[in-house]
ROFISE-140878 format. One record per residue (C-alpha): residue number from 1; residue in three letters; chain; x, y, z negated. Coordinates in Angstrom, 1 decimal. Example, Ala and Ser with C-alpha at 12.3 -4.5 7.8 and 13.67 -1.06 7.14 Angstrom:
! residues 2
<1, "ALA", "A", <12.3, -4.5, -7.8>>;
<2, "SER", "A", <13.7, -1.1, -7.1>>;
This chain:
! residues 462
<1, "UNK", "A", <56.1, 191.8, -154.3>>;
<2, "UNK", "A", <61.3, 194.1, -163.6>>;
<3, "UNK", "A", <60.5, 197.3, -164.9>>;
<4, "UNK", "A", <63.2, 197.3, -167.7>>;
<5, "UNK", "A", <64.0, 201.4, -167.3>>;
<6, "UNK", "A", <62.4, 202.4, -170.5>>;
<7, "UNK", "A", <64.1, 203.4, -173.8>>;
<8, "UNK", "A", <64.7, 199.6, -175.2>>;
<9, "UNK", "A", <68.3, 198.7, -174.1>>;
<10, "UNK", "A", <68.8, 202.1, -172.0>>;
<11, "UNK", "A", <72.6, 202.7, -171.3>>;
<12, "UNK", "A", <73.8, 205.9, -172.6>>;
<13, "UNK", "A", <73.8, 208.9, -170.3>>;
<14, "UNK", "A", <71.4, 206.5, -167.7>>;
<15, "UNK", "A", <68.0, 208.0, -169.2>>;
<16, "UNK", "A", <66.1, 211.5, -167.9>>;
<17, "UNK", "A", <66.2, 214.3, -169.8>>;
<18, "UNK", "A", <64.2, 214.0, -173.1>>;
<19, "UNK", "A", <61.0, 216.0, -173.3>>;
<20, "UNK", "A", <61.1, 218.9, -175.5>>;
<21, "UNK", "A", <59.2, 218.9, -179.2>>;
<22, "UNK", "A", <56.6, 220.8, -177.5>>;
<23, "UNK", "A", <55.9, 218.9, -174.3>>;
<24, "UNK", "A", <55.8, 215.5, -176.6>>;
<25, "UNK", "A", <53.4, 217.2, -179.1>>;
<26, "UNK", "A", <51.1, 218.2, -175.7>>;
<27, "UNK", "A", <51.4, 215.1, -174.2>>;
<28, "UNK", "A", <50.2, 213.3, -177.1>>;
<29, "UNK", "A", <47.4, 215.6, -177.3>>;
<30, "UNK", "A", <46.1, 215.5, -174.0>>;
<31, "UNK", "A", <46.4, 211.6, -173.5>>;
<32, "UNK", "A", <43.5, 210.2, -172.5>>;
<33, "UNK", "A", <41.9, 207.5, -174.7>>;
<34, "UNK", "A", <42.8, 204.4, -172.6>>;
<35, "UNK", "A", <42.4, 201.5, -175.1>>;
<36, "UNK", "A", <44.3, 198.3, -174.3>>;
<37, "UNK", "A", <41.1, 196.8, -173.7>>;
<38, "UNK", "A", <40.3, 198.7, -171.0>>;
<39, "UNK", "A", <43.9, 198.7, -169.3>>;
<40, "UNK", "A", <43.4, 194.7, -169.6>>;
<41, "UNK", "A", <40.0, 195.4, -167.7>>;
<42, "UNK", "A", <41.5, 197.7, -165.1>>;
<43, "UNK", "A", <44.4, 195.0, -164.5>>;
<44, "UNK", "A", <41.7, 192.0, -164.0>>;
<45, "UNK", "A", <39.6, 194.2, -161.5>>;
<46, "UNK", "A", <42.6, 195.1, -159.7>>;
<47, "UNK", "A", <43.7, 191.1, -160.0>>;
<48, "UNK", "A", <40.3, 190.3, -158.6>>;
<49, "UNK", "A", <40.4, 193.0, -155.9>>;
<50, "UNK", "A", <43.9, 191.4, -155.1>>;
<51, "UNK", "A", <42.3, 187.8, -154.5>>;
<52, "UNK", "A", <39.7, 189.1, -152.2>>;
<53, "UNK", "A", <42.7, 190.9, -150.6>>;
<54, "UNK", "A", <44.2, 187.7, -150.0>>;
<55, "UNK", "A", <41.3, 185.6, -149.2>>;
<56, "UNK", "A", <40.0, 187.5, -146.1>>;
<57, "UNK", "A", <43.7, 188.0, -144.8>>;
<58, "UNK", "A", <44.7, 184.2, -145.1>>;
<59, "UNK", "A", <41.3, 182.1, -144.7>>;
<60, "UNK", "A", <42.0, 182.2, -141.2>>;
<61, "UNK", "A", <45.1, 180.2, -141.3>>;
<62, "UNK", "A", <43.2, 176.9, -143.1>>;
<63, "UNK", "A", <40.6, 177.5, -140.1>>;
<64, "UNK", "A", <42.9, 177.4, -137.2>>;
<65, "UNK", "A", <42.5, 173.6, -136.3>>;
<66, "UNK", "A", <38.6, 173.9, -136.1>>;
<67, "UNK", "A", <38.9, 177.5, -134.2>>;
<68, "UNK", "A", <41.6, 176.3, -131.7>>;
<69, "UNK", "A", <39.3, 173.5, -131.0>>;
<70, "UNK", "A", <35.8, 175.6, -130.8>>;
<71, "UNK", "A", <37.1, 178.6, -128.9>>;
<72, "UNK", "A", <39.5, 176.4, -126.7>>;
<73, "UNK", "A", <42.6, 178.2, -127.7>>;
<74, "UNK", "A", <46.4, 177.2, -127.6>>;
<75, "UNK", "A", <49.0, 177.9, -130.5>>;
<76, "UNK", "A", <50.4, 181.0, -129.0>>;
<77, "UNK", "A", <47.2, 182.5, -129.3>>;
<78, "UNK", "A", <46.6, 181.6, -132.8>>;
<79, "UNK", "A", <50.1, 182.8, -133.6>>;
<80, "UNK", "A", <48.5, 186.5, -132.3>>;
<81, "UNK", "A", <45.6, 186.2, -134.3>>;
<82, "UNK", "A", <47.4, 185.3, -137.7>>;
<83, "UNK", "A", <49.9, 187.6, -137.2>>;
<84, "UNK", "A", <50.2, 190.6, -134.7>>;
<85, "UNK", "A", <46.0, 191.2, -134.7>>;
<86, "UNK", "A", <46.1, 192.0, -138.1>>;
<87, "UNK", "A", <49.4, 193.5, -138.8>>;
<88, "UNK", "A", <49.5, 196.2, -136.0>>;
<89, "UNK", "A", <46.6, 197.9, -137.6>>;
<90, "UNK", "A", <47.7, 197.5, -140.9>>;
<91, "UNK", "A", <50.9, 198.9, -140.1>>;
<92, "UNK", "A", <49.6, 201.9, -138.3>>;
<93, "UNK", "A", <46.8, 202.8, -141.2>>;
<94, "UNK", "A", <49.1, 202.0, -144.3>>;
<95, "UNK", "A", <51.2, 205.3, -144.2>>;
<96, "UNK", "A", <48.0, 207.9, -144.1>>;
<97, "UNK", "A", <45.8, 205.9, -146.5>>;
<98, "UNK", "A", <48.7, 205.6, -148.9>>;
<99, "UNK", "A", <49.3, 209.6, -148.5>>;
<100, "UNK", "A", <45.4, 209.8, -149.1>>;
<101, "UNK", "A", <45.7, 207.7, -152.3>>;
<102, "UNK", "A", <48.7, 209.7, -153.4>>;
<103, "UNK", "A", <46.8, 213.0, -153.4>>;
<104, "UNK", "A", <43.0, 211.9, -154.1>>;
<105, "UNK", "A", <41.4, 209.5, -156.0>>;
<106, "UNK", "A", <43.2, 206.1, -155.5>>;
<107, "UNK", "A", <40.2, 204.0, -156.9>>;
<108, "UNK", "A", <38.0, 205.8, -154.4>>;
<109, "UNK", "A", <40.6, 204.7, -151.5>>;
<110, "UNK", "A", <40.9, 201.1, -152.9>>;
<111, "UNK", "A", <36.9, 200.7, -153.2>>;
<112, "UNK", "A", <36.1, 201.8, -149.5>>;
<113, "UNK", "A", <39.0, 199.7, -148.0>>;
<114, "UNK", "A", <37.6, 196.6, -150.3>>;
<115, "UNK", "A", <34.3, 197.3, -148.5>>;
<116, "UNK", "A", <35.7, 197.7, -144.9>>;
<117, "UNK", "A", <37.8, 194.5, -145.0>>;
<118, "UNK", "A", <34.8, 192.5, -146.8>>;
<119, "UNK", "A", <32.6, 193.5, -144.1>>;
<120, "UNK", "A", <34.9, 192.4, -141.2>>;
<121, "UNK", "A", <35.8, 189.3, -142.6>>;
<122, "UNK", "A", <31.9, 188.5, -143.0>>;
<123, "UNK", "A", <31.4, 189.5, -138.9>>;
<124, "UNK", "A", <34.1, 187.0, -138.0>>;
<125, "UNK", "A", <31.8, 184.3, -138.3>>;
<126, "UNK", "A", <30.0, 185.7, -135.4>>;
<127, "UNK", "A", <32.9, 185.8, -132.9>>;
<128, "UNK", "A", <32.6, 183.7, -129.7>>;
<129, "UNK", "A", <35.9, 184.0, -128.4>>;
<130, "UNK", "A", <39.8, 185.2, -128.4>>;
<131, "UNK", "A", <39.3, 188.8, -127.8>>;
<132, "UNK", "A", <36.1, 189.2, -130.5>>;
<133, "UNK", "A", <38.0, 187.5, -133.1>>;
<134, "UNK", "A", <41.4, 189.5, -132.5>>;
<135, "UNK", "A", <39.2, 192.8, -132.7>>;
<136, "UNK", "A", <37.9, 191.7, -136.0>>;
<137, "UNK", "A", <41.0, 190.7, -137.4>>;
<138, "UNK", "A", <42.1, 194.1, -136.6>>;
<139, "UNK", "A", <39.3, 195.6, -138.2>>;
<140, "UNK", "A", <40.3, 193.6, -141.5>>;
<141, "UNK", "A", <43.6, 195.2, -141.2>>;
<142, "UNK", "A", <42.3, 198.7, -141.2>>;
<143, "UNK", "A", <40.6, 198.0, -144.4>>;
<144, "UNK", "A", <43.3, 196.0, -146.2>>;
<145, "UNK", "A", <45.8, 198.7, -145.4>>;
<146, "UNK", "A", <43.9, 200.3, -148.6>>;
<147, "UNK", "A", <44.5, 197.9, -151.1>>;
<148, "UNK", "A", <47.8, 197.1, -152.3>>;
<149, "UNK", "A", <49.6, 200.1, -152.0>>;
<150, "UNK", "A", <47.0, 202.1, -154.0>>;
<151, "UNK", "A", <46.9, 199.1, -156.3>>;
<152, "UNK", "A", <50.4, 199.3, -157.1>>;
<153, "UNK", "A", <50.4, 203.1, -157.8>>;
<154, "UNK", "A", <47.2, 202.7, -159.6>>;
<155, "UNK", "A", <48.9, 200.1, -161.9>>;
<156, "UNK", "A", <52.0, 201.9, -162.4>>;
<157, "UNK", "A", <50.0, 205.0, -164.0>>;
<158, "UNK", "A", <48.6, 202.4, -166.5>>;
<159, "UNK", "A", <51.6, 200.6, -167.6>>;
<160, "UNK", "A", <55.4, 202.1, -168.9>>;
<161, "UNK", "A", <58.2, 201.5, -167.4>>;
<162, "UNK", "A", <59.4, 198.5, -169.8>>;
<163, "UNK", "A", <56.4, 196.4, -168.8>>;
<164, "UNK", "A", <55.8, 197.5, -165.6>>;
<165, "UNK", "A", <57.4, 194.3, -163.6>>;
<166, "UNK", "A", <54.7, 192.3, -165.5>>;
<167, "UNK", "A", <52.0, 194.6, -165.0>>;
<168, "UNK", "A", <52.7, 194.7, -161.1>>;
<169, "UNK", "A", <53.3, 191.2, -161.5>>;
<170, "UNK", "A", <49.2, 191.0, -161.3>>;
<171, "UNK", "A", <49.3, 192.6, -157.7>>;
<172, "UNK", "A", <51.3, 189.5, -156.7>>;
<173, "UNK", "A", <49.4, 186.9, -158.9>>;
<174, "UNK", "A", <46.3, 188.2, -157.4>>;
<175, "UNK", "A", <47.6, 187.5, -153.8>>;
<176, "UNK", "A", <48.7, 183.9, -154.6>>;
<177, "UNK", "A", <45.0, 183.3, -156.2>>;
<178, "UNK", "A", <43.5, 184.6, -153.1>>;
<179, "UNK", "A", <45.6, 182.3, -151.0>>;
<180, "UNK", "A", <44.6, 179.6, -152.9>>;
<181, "UNK", "A", <41.0, 180.4, -152.7>>;
<182, "UNK", "A", <41.1, 181.3, -149.4>>;
<183, "UNK", "A", <42.8, 177.8, -148.8>>;
<184, "UNK", "A", <41.0, 175.5, -151.1>>;
<185, "UNK", "A", <37.5, 177.1, -150.8>>;
<186, "UNK", "A", <37.9, 177.6, -147.0>>;
<187, "UNK", "A", <39.3, 174.0, -146.0>>;
<188, "UNK", "A", <35.9, 172.5, -147.8>>;
<189, "UNK", "A", <33.1, 174.9, -146.7>>;
<190, "UNK", "A", <34.5, 174.1, -143.1>>;
<191, "UNK", "A", <34.1, 170.2, -143.9>>;
<192, "UNK", "A", <30.9, 170.9, -145.0>>;
<193, "UNK", "A", <29.1, 173.7, -143.1>>;
<194, "UNK", "A", <31.6, 174.6, -140.6>>;
<195, "UNK", "A", <34.3, 177.7, -140.2>>;
<196, "UNK", "A", <31.8, 180.6, -139.6>>;
<197, "UNK", "A", <30.1, 179.9, -143.1>>;
<198, "UNK", "A", <33.5, 180.2, -144.8>>;
<199, "UNK", "A", <34.0, 183.5, -143.3>>;
<200, "UNK", "A", <30.8, 184.6, -144.3>>;
<201, "UNK", "A", <31.3, 183.3, -148.1>>;
<202, "UNK", "A", <34.7, 184.7, -148.1>>;
<203, "UNK", "A", <33.7, 188.3, -147.2>>;
<204, "UNK", "A", <30.2, 188.6, -148.9>>;
<205, "UNK", "A", <31.6, 189.3, -152.6>>;
<206, "UNK", "A", <34.2, 191.8, -151.6>>;
<207, "UNK", "A", <31.5, 194.2, -151.1>>;
<208, "UNK", "A", <29.9, 193.9, -154.9>>;
<209, "UNK", "A", <33.4, 194.2, -156.0>>;
<210, "UNK", "A", <34.3, 197.2, -154.0>>;
<211, "UNK", "A", <31.2, 198.9, -156.3>>;
<212, "UNK", "A", <32.7, 197.8, -159.2>>;
<213, "UNK", "A", <36.2, 199.5, -158.3>>;
<214, "UNK", "A", <34.4, 202.8, -157.6>>;
<215, "UNK", "A", <32.2, 203.0, -160.4>>;
<216, "UNK", "A", <34.2, 201.4, -163.1>>;
<217, "UNK", "A", <37.7, 202.4, -163.0>>;
<218, "UNK", "A", <38.9, 205.6, -164.1>>;
<219, "UNK", "A", <41.5, 207.5, -162.2>>;
<220, "UNK", "A", <45.2, 208.2, -164.9>>;
<221, "UNK", "A", <46.8, 211.1, -164.4>>;
<222, "UNK", "A", <49.8, 210.7, -162.0>>;
<223, "UNK", "A", <53.0, 209.9, -163.8>>;
<224, "UNK", "A", <51.8, 209.8, -167.2>>;
<225, "UNK", "A", <53.4, 206.3, -168.0>>;
<226, "UNK", "A", <56.4, 208.1, -167.3>>;
<227, "UNK", "A", <55.7, 210.7, -169.8>>;
<228, "UNK", "A", <55.0, 213.5, -167.2>>;
<229, "UNK", "A", <53.2, 216.4, -168.8>>;
<230, "UNK", "A", <52.1, 218.5, -165.6>>;
<231, "UNK", "A", <50.8, 217.2, -162.3>>;
<232, "UNK", "A", <53.5, 216.3, -159.7>>;
<233, "UNK", "A", <53.7, 218.7, -157.1>>;
<234, "UNK", "A", <52.7, 217.9, -153.2>>;
<235, "UNK", "A", <55.3, 216.8, -150.7>>;
<236, "UNK", "A", <55.0, 216.7, -147.0>>;
<237, "UNK", "A", <55.1, 213.1, -145.5>>;
<238, "UNK", "A", <58.2, 213.4, -143.4>>;
<239, "UNK", "A", <59.9, 214.8, -146.6>>;
<240, "UNK", "A", <58.5, 211.7, -148.5>>;
<241, "UNK", "A", <59.9, 209.3, -146.2>>;
<242, "UNK", "A", <63.5, 211.5, -145.9>>;
<243, "UNK", "A", <63.8, 211.4, -149.9>>;
<244, "UNK", "A", <63.1, 207.3, -149.9>>;
<245, "UNK", "A", <65.0, 206.2, -147.0>>;
<246, "UNK", "A", <68.1, 208.1, -148.1>>;
<247, "UNK", "A", <68.3, 205.9, -151.3>>;
<248, "UNK", "A", <70.4, 202.9, -150.2>>;
<249, "UNK", "A", <68.8, 200.8, -152.5>>;
<250, "UNK", "A", <65.4, 201.4, -151.3>>;
<251, "UNK", "A", <66.3, 200.3, -147.9>>;
<252, "UNK", "A", <68.2, 197.6, -148.8>>;
<253, "UNK", "A", <65.1, 196.3, -150.8>>;
<254, "UNK", "A", <62.8, 197.1, -148.1>>;
<255, "UNK", "A", <65.1, 195.1, -145.5>>;
<256, "UNK", "A", <65.4, 191.9, -148.2>>;
<257, "UNK", "A", <61.9, 192.1, -148.8>>;
<258, "UNK", "A", <61.1, 191.9, -144.9>>;
<259, "UNK", "A", <62.7, 188.9, -144.3>>;
<260, "UNK", "A", <61.4, 187.2, -147.6>>;
<261, "UNK", "A", <57.9, 187.7, -146.2>>;
<262, "UNK", "A", <58.9, 186.5, -142.7>>;
<263, "UNK", "A", <60.1, 183.2, -144.2>>;
<264, "UNK", "A", <57.2, 183.2, -146.5>>;
<265, "UNK", "A", <54.4, 184.1, -144.1>>;
<266, "UNK", "A", <55.8, 182.1, -141.1>>;
<267, "UNK", "A", <55.5, 178.9, -143.5>>;
<268, "UNK", "A", <52.4, 180.1, -145.5>>;
<269, "UNK", "A", <50.4, 180.8, -142.4>>;
<270, "UNK", "A", <51.2, 177.4, -140.6>>;
<271, "UNK", "A", <51.6, 175.0, -143.6>>;
<272, "UNK", "A", <48.0, 173.7, -143.4>>;
<273, "UNK", "A", <48.5, 173.0, -139.8>>;
<274, "UNK", "A", <51.6, 171.3, -140.7>>;
<275, "UNK", "A", <49.6, 169.0, -143.2>>;
<276, "UNK", "A", <47.0, 168.4, -140.8>>;
<277, "UNK", "A", <49.2, 167.3, -137.7>>;
<278, "UNK", "A", <51.9, 165.7, -139.6>>;
<279, "UNK", "A", <49.9, 164.1, -142.6>>;
<280, "UNK", "A", <46.3, 163.9, -141.3>>;
<281, "UNK", "A", <45.0, 165.3, -143.4>>;
<282, "UNK", "A", <41.2, 166.9, -143.1>>;
<283, "UNK", "A", <41.0, 171.2, -143.5>>;
<284, "UNK", "A", <39.5, 170.5, -147.5>>;
<285, "UNK", "A", <42.2, 167.7, -148.2>>;
<286, "UNK", "A", <44.9, 170.2, -146.7>>;
<287, "UNK", "A", <43.8, 173.5, -148.5>>;
<288, "UNK", "A", <43.8, 171.6, -151.6>>;
<289, "UNK", "A", <47.3, 170.0, -151.5>>;
<290, "UNK", "A", <48.6, 173.4, -150.4>>;
<291, "UNK", "A", <46.9, 175.1, -153.2>>;
<292, "UNK", "A", <48.5, 172.5, -155.5>>;
<293, "UNK", "A", <52.3, 172.5, -153.7>>;
<294, "UNK", "A", <52.3, 176.1, -153.0>>;
<295, "UNK", "A", <50.4, 178.8, -154.5>>;
<296, "UNK", "A", <49.9, 177.4, -157.9>>;
<297, "UNK", "A", <53.8, 177.2, -158.5>>;
<298, "UNK", "A", <54.2, 180.5, -156.8>>;
<299, "UNK", "A", <52.2, 181.6, -159.3>>;
<300, "UNK", "A", <54.1, 180.6, -162.3>>;
<301, "UNK", "A", <57.5, 181.9, -160.2>>;
<302, "UNK", "A", <55.9, 185.1, -160.0>>;
<303, "UNK", "A", <55.3, 185.4, -163.6>>;
<304, "UNK", "A", <58.4, 184.1, -164.3>>;
<305, "UNK", "A", <60.6, 186.5, -162.0>>;
<306, "UNK", "A", <58.7, 189.4, -163.4>>;
<307, "UNK", "A", <59.5, 188.2, -166.8>>;
<308, "UNK", "A", <63.5, 187.5, -166.1>>;
<309, "UNK", "A", <63.8, 191.1, -164.6>>;
<310, "UNK", "A", <61.8, 192.8, -167.6>>;
<311, "UNK", "A", <64.2, 190.9, -169.8>>;
<312, "UNK", "A", <67.6, 191.0, -167.8>>;
<313, "UNK", "A", <67.1, 194.7, -166.6>>;
<314, "UNK", "A", <67.3, 196.2, -169.7>>;
<315, "UNK", "A", <71.2, 195.0, -169.8>>;
<316, "UNK", "A", <71.7, 195.5, -166.4>>;
<317, "UNK", "A", <69.5, 197.4, -163.8>>;
<318, "UNK", "A", <71.4, 195.2, -160.9>>;
<319, "UNK", "A", <69.3, 192.4, -162.3>>;
<320, "UNK", "A", <66.1, 193.9, -160.3>>;
<321, "UNK", "A", <68.2, 192.4, -157.2>>;
<322, "UNK", "A", <70.2, 189.6, -159.0>>;
<323, "UNK", "A", <66.9, 187.7, -159.9>>;
<324, "UNK", "A", <65.8, 187.8, -156.3>>;
<325, "UNK", "A", <69.0, 186.7, -155.2>>;
<326, "UNK", "A", <69.1, 183.5, -157.4>>;
<327, "UNK", "A", <65.2, 182.2, -156.5>>;
<328, "UNK", "A", <65.7, 182.8, -152.9>>;
<329, "UNK", "A", <69.2, 180.8, -152.7>>;
<330, "UNK", "A", <68.0, 178.6, -154.8>>;
<331, "UNK", "A", <64.6, 177.9, -152.6>>;
<332, "UNK", "A", <66.3, 177.1, -149.4>>;
<333, "UNK", "A", <67.3, 173.3, -149.7>>;
<334, "UNK", "A", <63.9, 172.4, -151.3>>;
<335, "UNK", "A", <62.2, 174.3, -148.1>>;
<336, "UNK", "A", <64.5, 172.3, -146.0>>;
<337, "UNK", "A", <63.5, 168.9, -147.7>>;
<338, "UNK", "A", <59.9, 169.5, -147.3>>;
<339, "UNK", "A", <59.9, 170.3, -143.9>>;
<340, "UNK", "A", <62.0, 167.5, -142.8>>;
<341, "UNK", "A", <61.0, 164.7, -145.1>>;
<342, "UNK", "A", <60.0, 161.7, -143.6>>;
<343, "UNK", "A", <55.7, 161.7, -143.4>>;
<344, "UNK", "A", <55.9, 157.8, -144.4>>;
<345, "UNK", "A", <57.4, 158.5, -147.9>>;
<346, "UNK", "A", <54.7, 158.8, -150.4>>;
<347, "UNK", "A", <53.8, 157.9, -153.9>>;
<348, "UNK", "A", <50.8, 155.3, -154.7>>;
<349, "UNK", "A", <48.4, 157.3, -157.1>>;
<350, "UNK", "A", <45.5, 155.8, -159.5>>;
<351, "UNK", "A", <41.9, 156.1, -159.7>>;
<352, "UNK", "A", <41.9, 155.6, -155.9>>;
<353, "UNK", "A", <43.4, 159.0, -155.2>>;
<354, "UNK", "A", <45.3, 159.5, -151.6>>;
<355, "UNK", "A", <49.0, 158.8, -152.3>>;
<356, "UNK", "A", <51.0, 161.9, -152.4>>;
<357, "UNK", "A", <53.6, 162.7, -149.8>>;
<358, "UNK", "A", <56.9, 163.2, -151.6>>;
<359, "UNK", "A", <57.6, 166.3, -149.1>>;
<360, "UNK", "A", <55.1, 168.0, -151.4>>;
<361, "UNK", "A", <57.3, 167.6, -154.4>>;
<362, "UNK", "A", <59.8, 169.6, -153.2>>;
<363, "UNK", "A", <57.4, 172.2, -152.0>>;
<364, "UNK", "A", <56.4, 172.7, -155.7>>;
<365, "UNK", "A", <59.9, 173.6, -156.7>>;
<366, "UNK", "A", <60.4, 175.6, -153.5>>;
<367, "UNK", "A", <57.6, 177.6, -154.3>>;
<368, "UNK", "A", <58.2, 178.7, -158.0>>;
<369, "UNK", "A", <62.2, 179.6, -156.9>>;
<370, "UNK", "A", <61.1, 181.6, -153.8>>;
<371, "UNK", "A", <58.6, 183.5, -155.5>>;
<372, "UNK", "A", <60.8, 185.1, -158.2>>;
<373, "UNK", "A", <61.1, 188.1, -155.8>>;
<374, "UNK", "A", <57.9, 189.5, -155.6>>;
<375, "UNK", "A", <57.5, 191.4, -158.9>>;
<376, "UNK", "A", <61.2, 192.8, -159.0>>;
<377, "UNK", "A", <60.8, 194.0, -155.5>>;
<378, "UNK", "A", <57.4, 195.5, -156.5>>;
<379, "UNK", "A", <58.7, 197.3, -159.5>>;
<380, "UNK", "A", <61.7, 198.6, -157.7>>;
<381, "UNK", "A", <59.9, 200.2, -155.3>>;
<382, "UNK", "A", <57.7, 201.9, -157.7>>;
<383, "UNK", "A", <60.6, 203.0, -160.5>>;
<384, "UNK", "A", <62.4, 204.4, -157.4>>;
<385, "UNK", "A", <59.5, 206.8, -156.6>>;
<386, "UNK", "A", <58.4, 209.9, -157.8>>;
<387, "UNK", "A", <54.7, 209.4, -159.3>>;
<388, "UNK", "A", <53.4, 211.8, -156.4>>;
<389, "UNK", "A", <55.0, 209.3, -153.9>>;
<390, "UNK", "A", <54.1, 205.7, -155.4>>;
<391, "UNK", "A", <51.3, 205.0, -152.9>>;
<392, "UNK", "A", <53.4, 206.2, -150.1>>;
<393, "UNK", "A", <56.7, 204.2, -151.1>>;
<394, "UNK", "A", <54.8, 200.9, -151.5>>;
<395, "UNK", "A", <53.1, 201.5, -148.2>>;
<396, "UNK", "A", <56.3, 202.6, -146.3>>;
<397, "UNK", "A", <57.8, 199.2, -147.6>>;
<398, "UNK", "A", <54.6, 196.9, -146.8>>;
<399, "UNK", "A", <54.6, 198.8, -143.3>>;
<400, "UNK", "A", <57.9, 197.4, -142.3>>;
<401, "UNK", "A", <57.9, 194.2, -144.2>>;
<402, "UNK", "A", <54.5, 193.5, -142.5>>;
<403, "UNK", "A", <55.8, 194.1, -139.0>>;
<404, "UNK", "A", <58.7, 191.8, -139.5>>;
<405, "UNK", "A", <57.3, 189.4, -141.8>>;
<406, "UNK", "A", <53.7, 188.9, -141.4>>;
<407, "UNK", "A", <54.0, 189.8, -137.5>>;
<408, "UNK", "A", <57.4, 187.9, -136.5>>;
<409, "UNK", "A", <56.9, 185.1, -138.9>>;
<410, "UNK", "A", <53.4, 183.4, -137.9>>;
<411, "UNK", "A", <54.1, 184.7, -133.8>>;
<412, "UNK", "A", <57.6, 182.6, -133.7>>;
<413, "UNK", "A", <56.1, 179.4, -135.3>>;
<414, "UNK", "A", <53.3, 179.6, -133.0>>;
<415, "UNK", "A", <55.8, 180.2, -129.8>>;
<416, "UNK", "A", <58.0, 177.8, -130.9>>;
<417, "UNK", "A", <55.5, 175.3, -131.1>>;
<418, "UNK", "A", <54.2, 175.7, -128.0>>;
<419, "UNK", "A", <57.5, 175.3, -126.9>>;
<420, "UNK", "A", <58.8, 172.2, -128.6>>;
<421, "UNK", "A", <55.5, 170.2, -128.1>>;
<422, "UNK", "A", <56.4, 168.9, -124.7>>;
<423, "UNK", "A", <59.5, 167.5, -126.5>>;
<424, "UNK", "A", <58.5, 166.2, -130.2>>;
<425, "UNK", "A", <54.6, 166.4, -129.6>>;
<426, "UNK", "A", <52.8, 166.8, -133.0>>;
<427, "UNK", "A", <56.4, 166.9, -134.7>>;
<428, "UNK", "A", <57.0, 170.1, -132.8>>;
<429, "UNK", "A", <55.9, 172.1, -136.1>>;
<430, "UNK", "A", <58.5, 170.7, -138.2>>;
<431, "UNK", "A", <61.5, 172.4, -136.0>>;
<432, "UNK", "A", <59.4, 175.4, -135.9>>;
<433, "UNK", "A", <59.0, 175.9, -139.6>>;
<434, "UNK", "A", <62.6, 175.1, -140.0>>;
<435, "UNK", "A", <63.7, 178.3, -138.2>>;
<436, "UNK", "A", <61.9, 180.5, -140.8>>;
<437, "UNK", "A", <62.4, 178.6, -143.8>>;
<438, "UNK", "A", <66.2, 179.6, -143.7>>;
<439, "UNK", "A", <65.3, 183.4, -143.7>>;
<440, "UNK", "A", <65.6, 183.6, -147.7>>;
<441, "UNK", "A", <69.2, 183.4, -147.6>>;
<442, "UNK", "A", <69.4, 186.6, -145.1>>;
<443, "UNK", "A", <67.0, 188.1, -147.7>>;
<444, "UNK", "A", <69.6, 187.1, -150.3>>;
<445, "UNK", "A", <72.2, 188.7, -148.6>>;
<446, "UNK", "A", <70.4, 192.3, -148.1>>;
<447, "UNK", "A", <69.9, 192.1, -151.5>>;
<448, "UNK", "A", <73.4, 191.6, -152.6>>;
<449, "UNK", "A", <74.3, 194.6, -150.0>>;
<450, "UNK", "A", <72.1, 196.4, -152.4>>;
<451, "UNK", "A", <73.9, 195.6, -155.7>>;
<452, "UNK", "A", <76.6, 198.3, -155.7>>;
<453, "UNK", "A", <73.8, 201.0, -155.5>>;
<454, "UNK", "A", <71.0, 200.0, -157.6>>;
<455, "UNK", "A", <72.2, 201.2, -161.3>>;
<456, "UNK", "A", <73.2, 204.7, -159.7>>;
<457, "UNK", "A", <69.6, 205.0, -157.7>>;
<458, "UNK", "A", <67.5, 204.0, -160.8>>;
<459, "UNK", "A", <69.2, 206.2, -163.1>>;
<460, "UNK", "A", <68.9, 208.8, -161.0>>;
<461, "UNK", "A", <65.3, 208.4, -160.2>>;
<462, "UNK", "A", <64.6, 208.2, -164.0>>;
């Protein structure tokens, strides 16, 4: 999901042509009065938007087991619900909504999408069968396509290049926080009041937040944080797509992002079921342990990845992909240990708390290392794109990664669960997850293939 492309530490001959004295004066005179406090407010609102974007997307994951019982579904159907039902519509609507955001008011697109996906999430509480659940998850996908990509483009015009990785990490940190809120909150709401109440509570606050986005977030001039002095020209969609796909670093980053998401979504969307089946936890306990061992350390890893990228990319722009390579490769042994460690190995805790499964300690380390890629990937996509195409660039990347990662990852685990169950019983989910948690190695390989193009492509874009 760093930005070290500012003047600090920029190698000679790699920056774009400087503004003339007259252009610099005009730029300063026309500069909007966005105080640091207001910029922080906008980042906080975008953080909250991404929380609900992720809560509404992933609350289903912690509720799979009670929904499976109540609606009489199998794991293959659950795989379709957490994967394809959402992703198919998300992929179809991401590009047109991003195009609308690039040439309209991004805050309005975000607000409308936030209201829509929150409404569909609340309505999911009324579903009575697989088909109704499937259609409502498609509705959530329509709305959420208006969230992340326009949000990334908006933040990029509030935050300069030299701090952009940390600024864009707000998107990923909000997603991690939403994952935590959805899992923990959804799990305990189900324990006390059932899964239908959990969907209702997950959706309603987002509609109020949509009004806050619409009426308090200002629309910054496009390209302002990059020193643009004139509005960027409009370009046709296919011209933008052709321009972006002609950039080798863009292509390899998209491929690396897709395989990274394949691993993380295959694991994250089924991990609560893994804890429930293997460790015999309730939904509340599974959501809580999941939060402590996965989203919480991932938040630290996301910020650390952005920080390392901002610092190291000032010396060498290849660190935009170097940081993800390190994190992905180092995470795989810990992911495998988490999935395969014996269930009986537990650490006693004081105060009468339930014993801690040793496997969760491996999950903590894997989650922190495995999330290093998020901020660098988001930032390199924004830095390669021109200001007039930033939302479309983010959406193009998100569409492909969603089709590969969000659809195939959960769907494959669900299908393998069904195939392995006659052999391994409840242990089948271990071997299904083992397939997807090895995918970060492929993501690292794609990053390595992009390294030799990175400096040249970013210099051309700058």
